[in-house]
C-alpha positions in Angstrom: -95.1 -131.0 11.5 -92.9 -128.7 10.4 -94.5 -126.1 8.1 -93.2 -122.8 6.0 -94.7 -119.5 6.0 -96.7 -118.5 3.1 -93.8 -116.0 2.3 -91.0 -118.9 2.9 -93.0 -121.1 0.3 -92.9 -117.9 -2.2 -89.2 -118.0 -1.8 -89.0 -121.9 -2.2 -90.9 -121.7 -5.5 -88.2 -118.8 -6.4 -85.4 -121.0 -6.1 -87.0 -123.9 -7.8 -87.7 -121.7 -10.3 -84.2 -120.4 -10.8 -83.0 -124.2 -10.6 -85.3 -125.1 -13.7 -84.2 -122.4 -15.7 -80.8 -122.9 -15.4 -80.7 -126.4 -15.7 -77.9 -128.0 -18.6 -79.2 -129.7 -21.7 -79.0 -133.6 -20.3 -80.3 -132.7 -17.0 -83.4 -130.5 -18.6 -84.0 -133.4 -21.6 -84.0 -135.9 -18.4 -86.2 -134.2 -16.4 -88.3 -133.3 -18.7 -89.2 -136.6 -19.8 -89.4 -138.0 -16.3 -92.2 -135.7 -15.5 -93.9 -136.9 -18.6 -93.8 -140.3 -17.7 -94.8 -139.9 -14.2 -98.2 -137.9 -15.2 -99.0 -140.4 -17.7 -98.4 -143.5 -15.7 -101.0 -141.6 -12.9 -103.4 -140.9 -15.8 -103.1 -145.0 -16.9 -103.6 -146.2 -13.2 -106.8 -143.7 -13.6 -107.8 -145.4 -16.6 -107.5 -149.0 -15.5 -109.4 -148.7 -12.1 -111.8 -145.9 -12.6 -112.3 -144.8 -15.9 -114.6 -148.0 -16.6 -116.9 -147.8 -13.8 -120.2 -147.0 -15.3 -122.0 -143.7 -14.8 -125.7 -145.6 -14.2 -124.3 -148.0 -11.7 -121.4 -145.8 -9.6 -122.6 -142.2 -10.1 -120.2 -139.8 -9.3 -118.0 -142.5 -7.6 -116.1 -143.4 -10.7 -114.7 -140.1 -11.0 -113.7 -139.8 -7.2 -112.0 -143.2 -7.8 -110.3 -141.8 -11.4 -109.7 -138.5 -9.2 -108.3 -140.3 -6.5 -105.1 -142.8 -8.3 -104.8 -139.7 -10.3 -102.2 -138.0 -7.9 -99.5 -140.6 -8.0 -98.1 -138.9 -11.3 -97.4 -135.5 -9.7 -96.7 -137.3 -6.4 -93.3 -138.7 -8.1 -92.6 -135.5 -9.9 -92.5 -133.6 -6.6 -90.9 -136.2 -4.6 -88.1 -138.2 -6.8 -87.5 -134.8 -8.7 -89.0 -134.3 -12.3 -89.5 -130.7 -14.3 -93.4 -130.6 -14.5 -94.2 -127.7 -17.6 -97.5 -126.8 -15.7 -95.8 -126.6 -12.2 -93.3 -124.8 -14.1 -95.7 -121.9 -14.7 -95.8 -121.1 -11.1 -91.9 -121.6 -10.2 -90.9 -119.8 -13.4 -93.3 -117.0 -13.2 -91.9 -116.0 -9.5 -88.1 -116.7 -10.3 -88.8 -114.1 -13.4 -90.8 -111.5 -11.1 -88.1 -111.6 -8.5 -85.4 -110.9 -11.4 -83.9 -114.3 -10.7 -83.9 -115.0 -14.3 -84.9 -113.5 -17.3 -87.8 -113.9 -19.5 -85.7 -115.8 -22.5 -84.3 -118.1 -19.9 -87.8 -118.5 -18.5 -89.6 -119.1 -22.0 -87.3 -121.2 -23.0 -87.8 -123.3 -19.8 -91.1 -123.1 -19.7 -90.9 -124.5 -23.6 -88.1 -127.1 -22.8 -90.6 -128.6 -20.3 -93.7 -128.9 -22.8 -91.8 -130.8 -25.1 -90.4 -133.0 -22.7 -93.2 -133.8 -20.8 -94.5 -134.4 -24.2 -91.8 -137.0 -25.3 -92.4 -138.8 -22.0 -96.1 -138.8 -21.7 -96.3 -140.0 -25.3 -93.7 -142.6 -24.8 -96.1 -144.1 -22.1 -99.1 -144.0 -24.2 -97.4 -145.8 -27.0 -95.3 -148.3 -25.6 -96.5 -149.3 -22.1 -100.0 -148.9 -22.3 -101.0 -149.2 -26.2 -97.8 -151.5 -27.5 -98.0 -153.9 -24.4 -101.4 -154.6 -25.1 -103.0 -153.4 -22.1 -105.4 -151.3 -23.2 -106.8 -154.2 -25.4 -107.3 -156.5 -22.3 -110.6 -158.2 -22.7 -113.1 -158.3 -19.9 -116.8 -159.9 -19.8 -115.8 -160.3 -24.0 -115.4 -156.8 -24.3 -112.5 -154.1 -24.2 -114.0 -152.2 -21.6 -110.5 -150.1 -20.9 -110.2 -149.6 -24.9 -113.9 -148.3 -24.9 -113.5 -146.1 -22.2 -109.8 -144.3 -23.4 -112.1 -143.9 -26.9 -115.0 -142.3 -25.6 -112.6 -139.9 -23.0 -110.9 -138.6 -26.5 -114.0 -137.9 -28.0 -115.0 -135.6 -25.1 -112.3 -133.9 -24.5 -111.9 -133.4 -28.3 -115.3 -132.0 -28.6 -115.1 -129.3 -26.1 -115.2 -125.9 -27.5 -112.0 -123.4 -27.4 -112.9 -121.2 -24.4 -114.3 -124.2 -22.6 -111.5 -126.3 -23.1 -109.6 -122.4 -21.8 -111.3 -122.3 -18.9 -111.1 -125.3 -17.6 -107.4 -125.7 -18.4 -107.1 -122.2 -16.5 -109.0 -124.2 -13.2 -107.0 -127.3 -13.2 -103.5 -125.4 -13.3 -104.5 -123.0 -10.4 -105.3 -126.2 -8.6 -102.3 -128.2 -9.7 -99.5 -125.5 -8.4 -101.7 -124.7 -5.1 -100.9 -128.7 -4.6 -97.1 -127.5 -5.4 -97.2 -124.8 -3.4 -99.0 -126.3 -0.7 -96.2 -129.2 -0.7 -93.7 -127.2 -0.5 -95.1 -125.7 3.1 -94.1 -129.1 4.3 -90.6 -130.5 5.2 -91.8 -134.1 6.1 -92.7 -136.6 3.0 -96.1 -137.4 4.8 -97.0 -134.1 4.8 -96.2 -133.6 1.0 -98.1 -136.3 -0.3 -101.0 -135.2 1.4 -100.5 -131.9 0.6 -100.3 -133.0 -3.0 -103.3 -135.2 -3.1 -106.3 -133.0 -2.3 -106.0 -130.4 -5.0 -104.9 -133.0 -7.6 -107.9 -135.0 -6.9 -110.0 -132.6 -7.0 -109.4 -131.1 -10.3 -109.3 -134.2 -12.0 -112.6 -135.3 -10.4 -114.2 -131.7 -10.9 -113.3 -132.1 -14.6 -110.3 -129.8 -15.7 -108.0 -130.1 -18.5 -104.5 -130.7 -17.8 -101.9 -130.5 -20.8 -99.6 -132.9 -20.0 -102.3 -135.3 -19.2 -103.9 -134.8 -22.1 -100.6 -135.6 -23.9 -101.3 -139.0 -22.4 -104.9 -139.8 -23.0 -105.8 -138.0 -26.4 -103.0 -139.9 -28.4 -103.9 -143.4 -26.3 -107.5 -142.7 -27.1 -106.3 -142.0 -31.3 -104.0 -145.3 -31.3 -106.9 -147.2 -29.7 -109.6 -146.2 -31.5 -107.5 -146.5 -34.9 -106.5 -149.9 -34.6 -108.0 -153.2 -36.1 -108.8 -154.9 -32.6 -110.8 -151.8 -31.6 -112.6 -151.3 -35.1 -113.4 -154.9 -35.0 -115.8 -153.9 -32.3 -117.2 -150.7 -33.3 -118.0 -152.6 -36.8 -120.4 -155.3 -34.7 -121.9 -152.1 -32.6 -120.2 -152.9 -29.5 -117.8 -149.8 -28.6 -118.4 -146.2 -30.2 -116.2 -144.9 -33.0 -113.1 -142.8 -32.8 -114.7 -139.9 -34.0 -111.6 -137.3 -33.9 -108.1 -137.6 -34.9 -104.5 -135.6 -34.4 -105.6 -132.1 -36.0 -108.4 -132.3 -32.9 -106.2 -133.3 -30.2 -103.7 -130.2 -31.1 -106.2 -127.0 -32.0 -109.2 -128.3 -30.1 -107.4 -129.3 -26.8 -103.8 -129.3 -26.5 -103.2 -125.5 -27.4 -106.3 -124.0 -25.3 -105.5 -126.0 -22.7 -102.1 -125.2 -22.7 -102.8 -121.5 -22.3 -105.3 -122.1 -19.3 -102.6 -124.2 -17.6 -100.2 -121.1 -18.1 -102.7 -118.6 -16.8 -103.7 -121.1 -13.9 -100.3 -121.4 -12.7 -98.3 -118.1 -14.1 -101.4 -116.1 -12.6 -103.3 -117.3 -9.8 -101.3 -119.0 -8.2 -97.5 -117.3 -8.8 -98.5 -113.7 -9.6 -100.8 -113.4 -6.9 -98.6 -114.9 -3.9 -95.8 -113.1 -4.9 -98.3 -109.6 -4.4 -99.6 -111.3 -1.3 -95.8 -111.6 -0.2 -94.9 -108.2 -1.4 -92.2 -106.9 1.0 -92.4 -103.2 0.0 -92.9 -100.9 2.3 -96.8 -99.0 1.9 -96.6 -95.5 0.6 
């Protein structure tokens, strides 16, 4: 299977970052919205097949199943083409540090990606998962998927600021390594394998991805506030939602986003630029 060298991959990430920063507005809107939707679809699949597996019966296998299917989203982003904020933390950094784009272009592209991804992820949360009623499907007289997403939302928003930040660093270190490794292969099968392992690892390890959380947490808040769910809470058959929108933004989204930036820009982008510095040693 043909592969690129580390130096060639860095050149490829520079080209990707340059292309993202120089998109026209319609392309930027479409590409960022698509990426948010793709990550959300991977997240929804993970909820449906992995999140409902009880720890008492399945142990860590439940986390493995959850992590095993989540990479669908990143595969769609890379193979179909879309602009994902977390990957852009690496590509925009390499392009800017190589002098191909300005700091202003890099910041503008990153902000666009974050906002567009949010719109795409929220669309899937509200329309595909919530409004469709899929999250409220019953099994055994209960609402297993609804209870699972509310529990996940409570857990994510209960993290202290520094814990959320560090988990964000670890997450995007692995996500950007997945994108970096996928760029090494010139074949679809190689890209899929390279994307799957690091992405599965960050999910199964419990790291925090800001774009995925733009799907998980709004879906949990919408679900936990709905009368179909609160009726179960009132009978003692489900855990109550104990967080709100301010907890989502302040306690999770801000520190996780900052951690993702550090993980992608510093631990992958900057370090691989340094590792492949071609200037002569003095």
